[in-house]
C-alpha positions in Angstrom: 0.0 0.0 0.0 2.8 2.4 0.9 4.5 1.7 -2.5 1.2 2.3 -4.4 0.7 5.6 -2.6 4.3 6.7 -3.4 3.8 5.9 -7.1 0.5 7.7 -7.1 2.2 10.7 -5.6 4.9 10.6 -8.2 2.3 10.4 -10.9 0.5 13.6 -9.6 3.8 15.5 -9.3 5.1 14.4 -12.7 1.9 14.9 -14.6 0.0 17.7 -12.8 2.5 19.6 -10.7 4.3 21.7 -13.3 5.6 25.2 -13.0 3.4 27.7 -14.8 6.4 29.1 -16.6 7.1 26.1 -18.7 8.5 22.6 -18.8 11.9 21.2 -17.9 13.7 18.3 -19.4 12.9 16.2 -16.4 9.2 17.0 -16.7 9.1 16.0 -20.3 10.9 12.7 -19.6 8.4 11.9 -16.8 5.4 12.7 -19.1 6.6 10.5 -21.9 4.5 7.3 -22.5 5.4 4.5 -24.9 2.6 3.0 -27.0 2.2 -0.7 -26.1 1.6 -2.3 -29.5 0.4 -5.6 -27.8 -2.6 -3.8 -26.5 -3.1 -1.2 -29.2 -4.6 -1.0 -32.7 -3.7 0.9 -35.8 -6.3 -0.2 -38.3 -7.7 0.9 -41.7 -10.7 0.2 -43.9 -11.4 0.9 -47.6 -14.6 0.2 -49.6 -14.6 -2.0 -52.7 -17.3 -2.5 -55.3 -19.0 0.5 -53.8 -20.3 -1.4 -50.8 -18.0 -3.8 -49.0 -15.3 -2.7 -46.6 -12.0 -4.5 -46.5 -10.3 -4.0 -43.2 -6.7 -4.3 -42.2 -4.2 -3.3 -39.6 -0.5 -2.8 -38.9 1.1 -5.1 -36.4 4.5 -3.5 -36.0 5.0 0.1 -34.9 6.4 2.4 -32.2 4.7 5.4 -30.7 5.9 7.9 -28.1 3.5 10.4 -26.4 4.3 13.3 -24.2 1.1 13.7 -22.2 0.8 16.9 -20.2 -2.7 16.8 -18.6 -2.4 20.3 -17.0 -1.4 21.9 -20.2 -2.6 19.7 -23.1 -1.2 22.2 -25.6 2.3 21.0 -24.5 1.5 17.4 -25.4 2.9 15.8 -28.5 3.3 12.5 -30.3 5.6 10.6 -32.7 4.6 7.4 -34.4 6.6 5.2 -36.7 4.8 2.3 -38.5 6.5 -0.6 -40.2 4.6 -0.5 -43.5 5.5 -4.1 -44.3 3.6 -5.3 -41.2 0.2 -4.5 -42.8 -2.3 -7.4 -42.9 -5.8 -7.9 -44.2 -5.7 -11.6 -43.3 -5.2 -12.6 -47.0 -1.6 -13.3 -48.1 -2.2 -12.6 -51.8 -4.0 -9.3 -51.2 -1.4 -8.3 -48.6 1.4 -8.9 -51.1 -0.4 -6.7 -53.6 -0.8 -3.9 -51.1 2.9 -4.0 -50.3 3.8 -3.9 -54.0 4.4 -0.6 -56.0 0.7 -0.6 -57.0 0.0 0.5 -53.5 2.3 1.1 -50.5 5.6 0.1 -52.3 7.0 -1.0 -48.9 10.5 -1.9 -50.3 11.0 1.8 -51.3 9.0 3.3 -48.5 9.3 1.0 -45.5 7.8 3.3 -42.9 4.7 5.5 -42.3 5.5 8.3 -39.9 3.5 10.9 -38.0 4.8 13.8 -36.0 2.5 16.3 -34.3 3.2 20.0 -34.4 0.2 21.2 -32.4 -2.2 19.9 -29.9 -5.3 22.0 -29.2 -7.7 21.2 -26.3 -11.3 20.7 -27.4 -14.3 19.4 -25.6 -13.9 15.7 -24.8 -10.3 15.6 -26.0 -7.8 17.4 -28.2 -7.3 18.3 -31.9 -4.0 16.9 -33.1 -2.2 18.5 -36.0 1.0 17.3 -37.6 2.8 15.8 -40.6 2.0 12.4 -42.0 4.6 10.8 -44.3 3.4 7.9 -46.4 4.6 6.5 -49.7 7.2 9.2 -49.9 4.6 12.0 -49.6 4.2 14.3 -46.6 0.9 15.9 -45.9 -0.3 18.1 -43.0 -3.4 16.5 -41.3 -5.5 17.2 -38.3 -7.9 15.0 -36.4 -9.7 14.9 -33.0 -8.4 12.5 -30.4 -10.1 11.4 -27.2 -8.4 10.4 -23.9 -10.0 7.1 -22.9 -8.0 6.8 -19.6 -6.4 9.6 -17.6 -2.8 8.7 -16.5 -3.1 6.4 -13.5 -1.0 3.8 -11.7 -1.8 0.2 -12.7 -1.4 -2.9 -10.6 2.1 -3.5 -11.9 3.2 0.0 -10.8 3.3 1.5 -14.3 1.6 4.7 -15.2 -1.0 4.0 -18.0 -3.1 6.1 -20.3 -5.1 5.4 -23.4 -6.3 7.4 -26.5 -8.6 6.8 -29.5 -9.0 8.6 -32.8 -10.7 8.2 -36.1 -9.8 10.0 -39.3 -10.2 9.7 -43.1 -7.4 9.9 -45.6 -7.3 10.1 -49.4 -4.9 7.5 -50.8 -4.4 9.6 -53.9 -3.2 12.5 -51.7 -0.2 10.2 -51.0 0.2 8.9 -54.6 -1.2 5.5 -53.9 -2.9 4.9 -57.2 -4.0 1.2 -56.8 -2.9 0.0 -60.1 -2.7 -3.6 -61.4 0.8 -3.8 -62.8 1.8 -6.3 -60.1 -1.5 -8.1 -59.9 -3.1 -8.3 -63.5 -6.2 -10.1 -62.1 -7.1 -7.0 -60.1 -9.3 -4.6 -62.1 -9.3 -1.1 -60.6 -12.5 -0.2 -62.6 -14.7 -3.1 -61.6 -13.3 -3.4 -58.1 -14.2 0.3 -57.5 -11.7 0.8 -54.7 -12.6 3.9 -52.7 -10.2 6.8 -52.6 -11.0 7.5 -49.0 -9.5 5.2 -46.3 -10.8 5.2 -42.7 -8.2 5.0 -40.0 -8.8 3.8 -36.4 -6.3 4.4 -33.7 -6.7 2.9 -30.2 -3.5 3.4 -28.3 -2.6 2.0 -24.9 0.5 3.9 -23.6 2.7 3.1 -20.6 5.3 4.9 -18.5 7.1 2.0 -16.9 8.1 1.6 -13.3 11.1 -0.6 -12.4 10.7 -0.5 -8.7 9.2 -4.0 -8.4 11.3 -5.6 -11.1 13.1 -8.7 -9.9 16.8 -9.2 -10.5 18.9 -12.2 -11.2 16.1 -14.6 -12.3 17.0 -17.6 -14.4 19.5 -20.3 -14.8 22.3 -19.5 -14.8 21.3 -16.5 -12.7 21.7 -13.0 -14.0 24.7 -11.0 -12.7 22.4 -8.2 -11.6 21.8 -9.4 -8.0 25.6 -9.6 -7.4 26.1 -6.2 -9.0 23.3 -4.6 -6.9 24.9 -5.9 -3.7 28.3 -4.5 -4.6 26.6 -1.2 -5.5 25.0 -0.9 -2.1 28.1 -2.0 -0.2 30.9 -0.3 -2.1 29.5 2.1 -4.6 28.8 2.4 -8.3 32.4 2.4 -9.5 33.0 -0.9 -7.7 29.8 -2.4 -9.1 30.8 -1.6 -12.7 34.3 -3.0 -12.1 32.8 -6.2 -10.7 30.4 -6.6 -13.6 33.3 -6.3 -16.1 35.5 -8.7 -14.1 32.7 -11.3 -13.9 32.2 -11.1 -17.6 35.9 -11.8 -18.2 36.6 -14.3 -15.4 33.4 -16.3 -15.0 31.4 -15.9 -18.2 29.4 -19.1 -17.7 28.6 -18.6 -14.0 26.1 -15.7 -14.7 24.0 -14.4 -17.6 25.1 -11.0 -18.8 22.5 -8.9 -20.7 21.8 -5.3 -21.3 18.5 -5.6 -19.5 20.1 -6.3 -16.2 22.1 -3.1 -15.9 19.2 -1.3 -17.5 16.9 -2.3 -14.6 19.4 -1.3 -12.0 19.9 2.1 -13.6 16.1 2.7 -13.7 15.7 1.7 -10.1 18.4 4.1 -9.1 16.7 6.8 -11.0 13.3 6.1 -9.4 15.0 6.5 -6.0 16.3 9.8 -7.0 20.0 8.6 -7.3 20.4 10.1 -10.7 24.2 10.4 -10.7 24.6 6.7 -10.0 21.9 5.9 -12.5 23.7 7.8 -15.2 27.0 6.1 -14.4 25.4 2.6 -14.5 23.5 3.3 -17.7 26.6 4.9 -19.3 28.4 1.7 -18.6 25.5 -0.3 -20.1 25.7 1.9 -23.3 29.5 1.3 -23.5 28.9 -2.5 -23.2 25.6 -2.9 -25.1 25.2 0.3 -27.1 24.0 -1.7 -30.1 21.0 -3.2 -28.2 17.7 -1.3 -28.9 16.6 0.8 -26.0 19.9 1.0 -24.2 20.8 4.5 -25.4 17.2 5.7 -24.9 17.4 4.7 -21.2 20.5 6.7 -20.7 19.0 9.7 -22.6 15.9 9.6 -20.4 18.0 9.5 -17.2 20.1 12.5 -18.4 16.8 14.3 -19.1 15.6 13.4 -15.6 18.8 15.0 -14.3 18.0 18.1 -16.4 21.2 17.6 -18.5 19.4 18.7 -21.7 22.5 18.8 -24.0 23.7 15.4 -22.7 20.3 13.9 -23.3 20.0 15.3 -26.8 23.4 13.9 -27.7 22.6 10.4 -26.5 19.1 10.4 -28.2 20.8 11.6 -31.4 23.2 8.6 -31.1 20.2 6.4 -30.6 18.5 7.8 -33.8 21.7 7.2 -35.8 21.6 3.5 -34.9 17.9 3.0 -34.7 16.2 5.6 -37.0 12.7 4.0 -36.3 12.9 4.7 -32.6 9.8 6.8 -31.8 11.0 7.6 -28.3 14.4 8.9 -29.6 12.6 10.9 -32.2 10.1 12.5 -29.9 12.6 13.3 -27.1 15.2 14.6 -29.5 12.8 17.2 -31.0 11.2 18.1 -27.7 14.5 18.6 -25.9 16.0 20.4 -28.8 13.0 22.8 -28.8 13.4 23.3 -25.1 17.1 24.0 -25.5 16.4 26.7 -28.1 13.6 28.4 -26.3 15.2 28.6 -22.8 16.5 32.0 -21.9 
């Protein structure tokens, strides 16, 4: 109960207790939610033969949302969709949709949206931004509704949810719907509609690491041992011990990026940001090619209000993982913060 109350207090402070004068890097980092694709939907529907709707969805995507409930106009979102992940539950049709007749996913492998303005309206907000699809960028706007205000879940995470519906013109994005790669498809008789309806239902999480267990598995992870050294002898000794164990007893323990990542996040949640940055910097040195490692370091530098340091790390993450929605969102938000601060 005490832990739940503490997390609830953090949620209120992070999401509602901002200074009237503007945001800090730490506030932006605390307000950032990652879309949970396992519990979200990005779907589409188009009409054929003038009457029947063919429905599909994308199964692989990343989304990062900065949710400021006190000042919704400071909220923002970045989404990167893997275009090849589209499915309408029919292999032949899906292959045609991926072909140059439609999405041409080999040439244009992603669909990307970046907001540039969020305006509060009754029941939600109007989101405006740039949508890039099939090599074409268009400015679009649509209403979004918050289904769930940020709240602490049973697992300790902060959770929120949004929904939106919008309509796009495929011809606005140069998606003609030809039959060069599927001669049996007849655009005239199939009467494929130009308008495509889009449904977004997004569950987004700000993870808590406080209750994460360390050292689970066989062989056990090295994290329990490292955590004990950290508490007894400090962060430098913990890192030295980790590196020594990797060299001297590589089969006694499991060594993964996720173990130091959890320790670093737990330190950050306790407010021990200097030690958290040190641990996560070591993790980036050892496992910088693992997705999410640099983003964790960037987030912790932002929590410490080291804006230039956070921007540098997020830019490194983008150089390696250009589809990282969190790195995209935080890079642009922190860069804007850096240029507008007196």
